[in-house]
Backbone bond lengths (Angstrom), bond angles and torsions (degrees), N, CA, C in turn:
res aa  C-N    CA-C-N  psi(-1)  N-CA   C-N-CA  omega(-1)  CA-C   N-CA-C  phi
1 M - - - 1.447 - - 1.529 108.28 -
2 T 1.295 115.06 131.75 1.459 119.03 179.06 1.526 109.79 -78.68
3 D 1.318 117.10 167.24 1.459 121.05 177.24 1.521 111.18 -60.68
4 A 1.327 116.94 -39.03 1.461 120.98 179.95 1.535 110.72 -66.07
5 E 1.322 117.22 -42.31 1.463 120.75 178.35 1.530 110.57 -65.47
6 F 1.314 115.43 -41.02 1.457 119.61 179.28 1.529 111.33 -63.51
7 A 1.321 116.45 -38.23 1.462 121.12 -178.30 1.527 112.14 -63.97
8 V 1.312 117.77 -32.11 1.464 120.24 -177.90 1.522 112.97 -101.72
9 A 1.322 117.60 -1.32 1.460 120.87 -179.70 1.526 109.98 -66.81
10 R 1.318 115.18 141.43 1.454 120.55 177.56 1.513 110.33 -71.10
11 R 1.298 116.26 136.90 1.454 120.79 179.16 1.532 109.17 -93.53
12 V 1.313 115.88 125.27 1.456 121.37 177.34 1.516 107.83 -123.64
13 P 1.327 117.28 123.81 1.458 118.26 179.42 1.524 110.95 -60.58
14 R 1.313 116.84 136.79 1.455 120.67 176.14 1.511 107.68 -79.53
15 V 1.317 114.83 132.06 1.460 120.14 -173.78 1.527 111.74 -59.68
16 K 1.304 118.52 -34.94 1.467 120.38 -179.78 1.531 110.58 -65.13
17 I 1.323 116.76 -40.39 1.463 120.68 178.75 1.529 110.34 -66.38
18 V 1.324 116.53 -42.16 1.468 120.73 178.49 1.526 109.53 -62.46
19 R 1.318 116.49 -46.87 1.467 121.00 -178.59 1.527 111.17 -60.89
20 R 1.328 116.03 -45.76 1.468 119.42 -179.60 1.526 112.04 -66.95
21 A 1.321 117.24 -35.10 1.463 120.56 178.00 1.524 110.96 -63.58
22 L 1.328 115.96 -28.21 1.468 120.93 178.56 1.528 111.94 -89.58
23 W 1.325 116.92 1.78 1.460 123.02 179.50 1.522 111.55 57.67
24 L 1.332 116.64 43.57 1.463 121.64 -179.87 1.517 110.56 -115.73
25 T 1.323 115.65 145.33 1.461 119.93 170.90 1.521 108.13 -75.72
26 Q 1.317 116.12 168.95 1.463 118.65 176.73 1.524 110.58 -59.30
27 E 1.325 116.41 -42.12 1.461 120.97 -179.28 1.527 111.40 -63.00
28 Q 1.330 116.91 -43.09 1.464 120.83 179.68 1.527 111.19 -65.78
29 F 1.332 116.13 -45.55 1.466 120.15 -179.54 1.520 110.48 -61.38
30 A 1.329 116.61 -46.78 1.469 120.92 -179.25 1.526 110.76 -60.19
31 A 1.326 116.78 -43.07 1.464 119.99 -179.33 1.526 111.95 -69.03
32 Q 1.331 116.93 -47.21 1.467 120.19 -176.87 1.519 112.24 -64.11
33 Y 1.332 116.41 -40.21 1.459 119.56 -174.74 1.519 112.69 -103.76
34 Q 1.329 116.05 14.03 1.459 124.04 171.12 1.526 113.17 55.18
35 N 1.326 115.23 48.57 1.464 122.03 174.46 1.515 108.05 -113.71
36 P 1.336 118.23 144.13 1.461 119.09 174.25 1.533 110.28 -62.66
37 L 1.307 116.28 134.73 1.460 121.45 -178.13 1.525 111.16 -58.90
38 G 1.308 118.07 -41.51 1.461 121.52 179.44 1.519 112.29 -61.84
39 T 1.314 116.45 -38.77 1.463 120.88 178.48 1.518 110.21 -65.48
40 L 1.319 116.45 -45.05 1.467 120.96 177.93 1.522 110.39 -58.39
41 R 1.312 116.81 -45.36 1.469 120.34 179.38 1.523 111.20 -62.81
42 D 1.317 116.86 -41.52 1.470 120.29 177.88 1.524 110.84 -60.66
43 W 1.326 117.39 -42.71 1.463 120.34 178.85 1.519 110.61 -62.78
44 E 1.321 116.51 -45.11 1.466 119.92 -176.77 1.529 112.31 -68.07
45 Q 1.317 117.09 -30.17 1.458 120.94 -178.76 1.532 111.98 -94.00
46 N 1.331 115.95 6.14 1.471 122.51 -178.87 1.524 112.53 58.93
47 A 1.333 117.13 28.05 1.460 121.39 174.49 1.527 109.62 -82.06
48 A 1.317 116.00 -21.53 1.461 122.84 177.17 1.521 107.18 -150.07
49 A 1.313 115.23 156.68 1.467 120.48 178.63 1.525 109.19 -113.07
50 P 1.325 117.25 141.60 1.462 119.77 176.99 1.537 110.33 -63.07
51 D 1.331 116.11 142.09 1.459 119.45 175.60 1.529 108.89 -77.12
52 A 1.314 116.73 -178.59 1.466 121.07 -175.13 1.526 112.05 -59.93
53 T 1.324 117.00 -40.43 1.460 120.20 179.95 1.526 110.73 -66.24
54 A 1.315 116.77 -43.68 1.466 120.81 179.11 1.526 110.83 -64.55
55 K 1.332 117.41 -38.45 1.466 120.12 177.64 1.524 110.81 -62.01
56 A 1.327 116.36 -41.40 1.467 120.16 178.21 1.527 110.41 -64.60
57 Y 1.327 116.67 -39.00 1.457 121.29 178.62 1.533 110.60 -64.73
58 I 1.319 117.09 -42.62 1.466 121.21 178.23 1.526 110.26 -62.58
59 R 1.344 116.63 -41.41 1.468 120.07 177.33 1.533 110.89 -62.69
60 A 1.335 116.75 -39.23 1.466 120.50 178.57 1.528 110.57 -64.23
61 I 1.329 116.56 -43.44 1.464 120.43 178.32 1.526 109.67 -62.60
62 A 1.319 116.71 -44.52 1.471 120.73 -179.53 1.526 111.04 -61.96
63 G 1.319 117.18 -37.54 1.461 121.20 -176.73 1.508 114.81 -81.13
64 G 1.311 117.30 -26.83 1.467 119.99 -177.75 1.512 111.46 -163.81
65 P 1.321 116.88 73.65 1.461 119.51 -175.68 1.534 113.92 -59.47
66 A 1.312 117.17 -37.41 1.467 119.70 -179.96 1.525 111.07 -66.25
67 G 1.321 116.95 -38.96 1.458 120.80 178.37 1.516 112.30 -64.68
68 V 1.327 116.49 -38.56 1.462 120.32 177.59 1.524 109.51 -65.20
69 L 1.324 117.11 -42.92 1.468 119.92 178.19 1.524 111.49 -62.32
70 R 1.347 116.52 -40.32 1.475 119.69 176.97 1.520 110.48 -61.90
71 A 1.308 116.73 -43.68 1.467 120.36 -179.81 1.525 111.30 -64.38
72 L 1.311 117.28 -38.57 1.464 120.68 179.38 1.516 112.02 -68.73
73 S 1.318 116.87 -30.68 1.464 119.78 -177.34 1.523 112.62 -91.35
74 A 1.319 117.82 -7.47 1.455 121.08 -178.82 1.532 110.47 -65.61
75 V 1.292 115.16 134.91 1.455 120.72 178.35 1.523 107.80 -101.60
76 P 1.338 117.33 121.80 1.477 118.21 -179.48 1.536 110.15 -64.07
77 T 1.322 114.96 142.33 1.460 119.82 178.90 1.520 109.60 -92.71
78 A 1.308 115.71 142.29 1.467 121.13 178.61 1.520 108.78 -78.90
79 K 1.334 115.55 143.02 1.466 120.47 178.81 1.492 110.31 -96.09
């Protein structure tokens, strides 16, 4: 990758770095953020890459982990 390509490349947080920054094990991260443990391991070992939706989810977790947890635990109200 050239310097110019690197400068314009999109930055995506690596899930392992996000998980470690939150001081969570793979099992804890997978459970808290409702991801299959095998998928998380594949991402961390570069056996598979997150799709666009998963990348957006990882960015959301990196930017506001508490907010993501609140959203996951929210119970929809009946109208």
